Structures are given as C-alpha cells and as structure tokens.
Phi, psi and omega in degrees: 000139184287148179281127177290129181241101187263116185252107177273121190202187179210138179304334185262004180281116181295321178294327174293320177299318179293339181272353183300324177300319182290320180291321178294323174298315179299313181295333177285311183291330182245033181299137182091346185255338186243140176241096181290142172227125188262120182251119185276123185261356174064077185294321185204114176296321176229132179255107176264183182304316177299322179291324181300313179296320178295318179290325179295319177291322181297321181296320178292320174302317180295315178303315180290321186279320188261338183080003178281145182286135175219160175226088185291358179297346175304324183284342173287340179264006181110340176067213180250153184269340182197153174261352185295316179306316178297320175301315181293332173296320181291321177301317179295321179301326185299339181289351183256018175128168190296323182256359185296317181296323180293320179294320183288319177304314179298317179302315183293321180294318178298319181300316187282306189277336185242339186243007175062034182262139178271100181263057183238020179210160190299321185294321179295318184293323179292324179296336180265358181293313178301312179298341177268005178078024181265159171285110187297310178302318180293319178300318181296319179297312181295322180297321185268004184277154175295329180298321179298320179298319182290319181296318179296320175303317179293326178290324174301316180299319178297316180298320180294345178276354186302311179303317179295320179296314181297324179295318177298327182275350182071024183269157175231158175269193182291342182244012180119205181305147184267112181254349181214177174300126181243128178248141346280150172243122184245128177238128179256131183251121181278179187295337178269000182092001179293147184244134182232107189251155174231127193236125175080194182289114189219155177292160178302326187298327180291326176293317179293323176296318178293321178293320177297319180298334179270003174113000180286150179275154176294135177302150178286107181298338182270354181293142179298140176289147179289157175262155184307316180298323180296317179293321180289324176295328179280310185268340193090203179314139174226144175277160178307315184296323178295320178294320178303310183297316189281331179266344181069018178262156179296152186301322179298322177292315180301313180300319181294318176298316183296315181291327175296319176292330179289321176298332176275003181061034177259334176233151176241124177283140172242105185285130175243164187301321182246016180177202187220137167257151180235138175220163180292132180288141181241000000 
C-alpha cells in the first residue's frame, strides 16, 4: 500500500512553488510508493497592500533561492485579492480523481507565478480547468457547491493543526520552532498511523528521510537518471531547475540539452521573466 503524503500548501505560496523541484524528485524516485494528497491551507483570506508588498519581495527571494521562474510584475498590477478562491478550486478539482487536484494546482501556480494571471475569482478558475485536463462543467458545479466550501473548511482545520503536530514530533522549521501554519508542510503517514513531517523551506534530504521513516524504500542509487523528455512526458511542463534537480546534472549541461531538443522541435521553451518552462512541442 502506498504511503500517504499530505502536503499542506496554498496555490499562491511562493515557497511552495520553489519546493516543486524537490517534491517532483521525491515523487519520481519513490514512484509507486507515495500517494500525494494536497491540503489547502488558505494563506490569506484577504490580501491588502502590506501583504502585496510582502509577496512581491518574497517572489524575488524565491526566484533567487530556488531557481524557479517567477514574474513578480503581477503585484505591480494589484496582484490578487485573496488566495481562498484558488484553494477552493483545487478542492473542487479533487472530485475528479486522485491526481486531478495535483494537475490543477500546478496549472494555477504556473498561471500565477509565470503568466501574470489573477486567479482569485470563479471565472478565472474555471478558465484554467480545461488546460489541467478537467471536465469543465463538472468542475464549475463542484466549485460553486456548498459541499466544496465545507471540504475547504475541513482542510483549513487540518492545516491549523500543523504547529501542534510539529510540537508533538519535536520538529522544527528552517527558522526554529514552528509557532504557526507553515507552507509547505509535508507529512508522511506510516502503516501504524504515525506521522513524519517536514515543515517549511527544507533540503531534499529531509523529505527523503521522513518518507523512509514512514516505510518508503531508499531509491536505487545505481538506477539510470531520467532524461528531460521522459520527465516532461511524465509531469507535463517542467522548469529548467526541476530538470536539473531530477537529473542531477549541472545547470549548464541541462540547459544545453534542453535547447538542443528545442532546436530539433522536440521541446518548446516558454519564457518567464526569471527563467524558462519546457513543454513537448506539438
């Protein structure tokens, strides 16, 4: 049985976007052993002027620290008014299958961090359903339902328990004791119901250690590293930094390979202000 991996996050959390290379690497190296579940923590019910300036600066920090592409000019245009609608969109997508919420969450993050889209109202959220491979009419019904509000409320409650969970485990975040909800927070649940958490911005090795504590097997060190085309076929769009993390190759080598595939019309580069996303050329 796959180990449940509960990821408390928010579509608009920049540090969660910066953590995508590590989580994708974990899901690749331990594929078949982990069952990811995305829990929406509701970063901000209302985004006011102080938060807008804070988020704009955070995006630049994440770009520098993580290497993931971002375009913070969205905040020069006013940004988003709340992260709750996007959270509710991910909750609604979950009704369409085990991996539907993950696909939709990724689509929202690319729309927000790379495409300057305001994903804070129903029409925008519905517009991103088809690109994520969702049944659009069903998604709209689920998004607007009272049941969706209740499901999101339950996820908010789970997220609010993160500080107590960390205290029980004796765990700390990247800046010390965890006193509030921290995004992303990843919990691996073992066969006996034991919880093994990783909180906030952390190195890949801590995720692997927690997964192993929950019963996952160590990745095969002798296994061949994946090729860029293989990864993009599996995950969909990938950032250069994600390919670098997953292949274990230096960035200059990865970039040369990706642009070589683009010259052969096998990959299409999608330029973002601070980086590049790659998708299969059609």
